[in-house]
Every structure is written in C-alpha cells, then in structure tokens.
C-alpha positions as CSV (number, residue, x, y, z in Angstrom):
1,M,4.5,-3.7,-49.4
2,P,7.5,-1.4,-49.4
3,E,7.3,1.7,-47.2
4,Q,6.0,4.8,-49.1
5,F,8.2,7.8,-49.7
6,S,7.3,11.1,-48.0
7,E,6.5,14.1,-50.1
8,D,9.9,15.5,-49.3
9,E,11.6,12.3,-50.5
10,I,9.6,12.3,-53.6
11,A,10.5,15.9,-54.3
12,I,14.2,15.1,-54.1
13,V,13.8,12.3,-56.6
14,V,11.7,14.6,-58.9
15,D,14.4,17.3,-58.7
16,K,17.1,14.8,-59.6
17,G,14.9,13.5,-62.5
18,I,14.4,17.1,-63.8
19,A,18.1,17.7,-63.7
20,G,18.8,14.4,-65.5
21,S,16.2,14.6,-68.1
22,G,16.1,18.4,-68.8
23,A,12.4,18.5,-68.2
24,N,11.4,22.1,-67.6
25,S,7.7,22.5,-68.3
26,T,4.4,20.7,-68.0
27,Q,4.8,19.6,-71.6
28,D,7.7,17.4,-70.3
29,T,5.5,15.7,-67.7
30,G,5.3,12.4,-69.7
31,K,9.0,12.3,-70.3
32,L,9.7,12.8,-66.6
33,M,7.0,10.4,-65.4
34,G,8.4,7.7,-67.7
35,L,11.8,8.2,-66.2
36,L,10.7,8.2,-62.6
37,K,8.1,5.4,-62.8
38,G,10.7,2.7,-62.5
39,Q,12.5,4.4,-59.7
40,L,9.4,5.1,-57.7
41,A,7.3,2.0,-58.4
42,G,5.7,0.8,-55.2
43,K,7.3,3.6,-53.3
44,A,5.2,6.6,-54.3
45,D,1.8,7.5,-55.8
46,M,2.5,8.7,-59.3
47,G,-0.3,11.3,-58.9
48,T,1.7,12.8,-56.1
49,V,4.8,12.8,-58.2
50,S,3.0,14.6,-61.0
51,S,1.6,17.3,-58.7
52,I,5.1,17.9,-57.2
53,F,6.5,18.3,-60.7
54,K,3.8,20.8,-61.6
55,R,4.2,23.0,-58.6
56,P,5.4,26.5,-59.4
C-alpha cells in the first residue's frame, strides 16, 4: 500500500483543490471531494479530507 499523507499534506492538497474549483462553502463539499478523490485515492482517508475542508 502507498504511504498515507499526513494531515498537513492533505490540507495542502485541499487548499489547492479549493483554489482550483472555487469551492467556498460546505455546500461545495461534493464538488471538491469528487475533484480530490482521484488525486488522493489510496493516500488519504476521505473522511479526513472532508473534515479538513469543513474546518473554519
């Protein structure tokens, strides 16, 4: 199995995804998750990705 990303690494990918997709609220979670799923498959738990996106 590939090595898992740290929360800091996931946060960087999430920030780039937000900038690239224009996601700016929790209503855009599905849009962002769809974009990031392919990039993070096997490297990050998608629940962690979602919680990082939803942080204030």
